[in-house]
C-alpha positions, 0 to 999 in steps of 0.5 A: 500500500502506498499511503503517500497518495492520501493528500487531504483530510477528506481522503484520510476520513474515507480511508478510515471508514473503508478499512475499519476491519482491515489490519494495516500496521507500519513496522515498529522501527518506522513509527517515528519517521512515519508520524513525522512525514504524515504531520508534515504532509497534512500541515498538522499545525494549520488544520482545524480541530476536526481535521487534527482529530482525523489525522490522529485517528489515522496515526493510531490506526497505522501505528497501533500506538495508544492515544496518549502516546500519539498525542505525546509524539505530536506535541513533540513535533509541535515544539521541534518540528521533528519526531525523534527517539529521545532514549537509547538502550545501552549496547551491552545492557546495564552494568551490574554493580553487585556481582555473584560474590556479593549475593552469596555474601548477603546470603551468608550474612542472613544465614548468620543473623537469621534473616533480619529486616532489610534496614537491619541487614544493611546496618550490619553490613555497614558495621562490618565494613566501617567498624570491623574493617571487613573489606568484603562488605565494601560494596554491600555497605552502600546498597539500598534497602530496596535493592537488597530485597532484589538480591534476596529475590534472585535465584542465586540467593534462593539457592543458598537460603532456607527460611524459617516461618514466623510466629503466630502469637495469640493473646487473652485479655485479662488483668489490670487495665493500664499500659506501662509509662516509662517516660524515657527511662529504662527499667520498665520491662514487658514480659511474656511466655513462649511454649516450646510445643507438645508431643505425645501429650507431654509439654515442652519447655517454656521460654520467658521473654522480657524486653525493656520498653525504652532500650529494647534490652532483652533477656530470655530464660527457660524453665520446665513449667510455668507454675510458681515453683519453676517460674519465680526463680526464673523471674528473679534471674531475669530481674537480676540480669538486667544491667539497670534498675527495674522499675516496672513489670508489665504482663499481658493475660497469663495467669502465670504472672497474674498471681499473688506470689509474683505480686509479692515478689514485685512488691518486695522489690518495689517494682510497679506491676501493670497488666494489658487492657482488653482491645489494646493489642499494643500494650504488650506488642513489643515483647510479642514481636520479639517472641517471633523475631528472636525466640522463635527465630533462634529456638524454633517450634520443635518440641523440647522436653522439659528435662532439657530446660537447664541446657536451653537456659544456659544457651540463652544466658551465654549466647542468645542474650549477649548477641541480641543486646550487643550485636543485633540492631533494632528500630527505635520509633520517633513519635510525631504529633500532627496538626490534629493532635494524632501521634504517629510513629516513624521508624527512621534508619538513622535511629537504628542501633543495638539495645546497648548503644541505645542505653549509652545514648540516653542522657545520664545513662550511668544513673540508671545502672545497678550498683557495681555495673559500669558502662566500661564493663558493658563496653568490654562485653560489646567489643569482645567480638564483632557482630558476625563473630557473635552470630557465628558463635551463637549458631555454633552453640545452637547447633551443639545444643540441639545435637546434644538434645537429639543424641540424648533422645536417641539414647533414651528411645 
């Protein structure tokens, strides 16, 4: 077809009406040149509104482009008198900034630390390069959080990793109706129990998870049962292990905490005792989130018989608690009040730090420490090993723990 014979708008209109069911398309590589020739031939800028509409429909019919795209190209012609391609594709594609080695290194980092959030993983890689001088992380230290997730979605990363499922927490509203009010002071802890599964009608061990509201300083301990005889010594152990003075104790709806014996213990220590309110799931949300992010991530869901509570408790005291408090970065919220008086929490990357770093950043931090404990002593614990070395030691100890439990179960079978 020689479409150049169409010289008037009337001829184009007849053409459009007579070829309604006929597929006529200009090759894609000729679109820009064809559109420019047609616009020049018909003197598009001098046409009436009706004539311009006919020409636009003709261009859409012949090129197959959308109305919006044809309009953009015509507008480009009106400005420069030409319809030219303004973009180009690199001859050999875009250059890859992060190579196969970086992806494998990211997978190893996530394996060590249990697949933290993107910002937390980026912070760990920054610390590895800037603080601990690990040059392998030079490129990854500058990766964006969004592209970090792109690498995680790739086949190479997926071939190197296996993921654990997240927890599915439940809650039962009961107890006194007041949330803790730390007012920027450490020492107000939230506490919750995590059960390590049932098997053949036998209960597993129970993990007691305590988290400070202000610094997110976290301690995990394990006991055989959650009756008073087993639970009270563990609660006393947790209260003693926090480096700062405990001022508040908040539980949700478990009867293991809402009883007279626990109340008497807290009253003796002059610790404020609060309980979650109904229909206020955020009252104990901090420790609930740590149940999944820390306890379940490192100890899983598999049944652990109660007779191994001592071994698991030693693992938590010697490896899990130091790693979580001195080497695992956390988000810390910034509360912003809008013009309507509504408070919103912002989680900024620059505010991410470890619980110990958060404790040090508080004004007059030394005033909150227990007698005999200094920041220098805690600094020595934090600098004893790097984040990656602490994660490696944690993973090795956890593997040895579960292997010893499995061997003991085989021998008794």
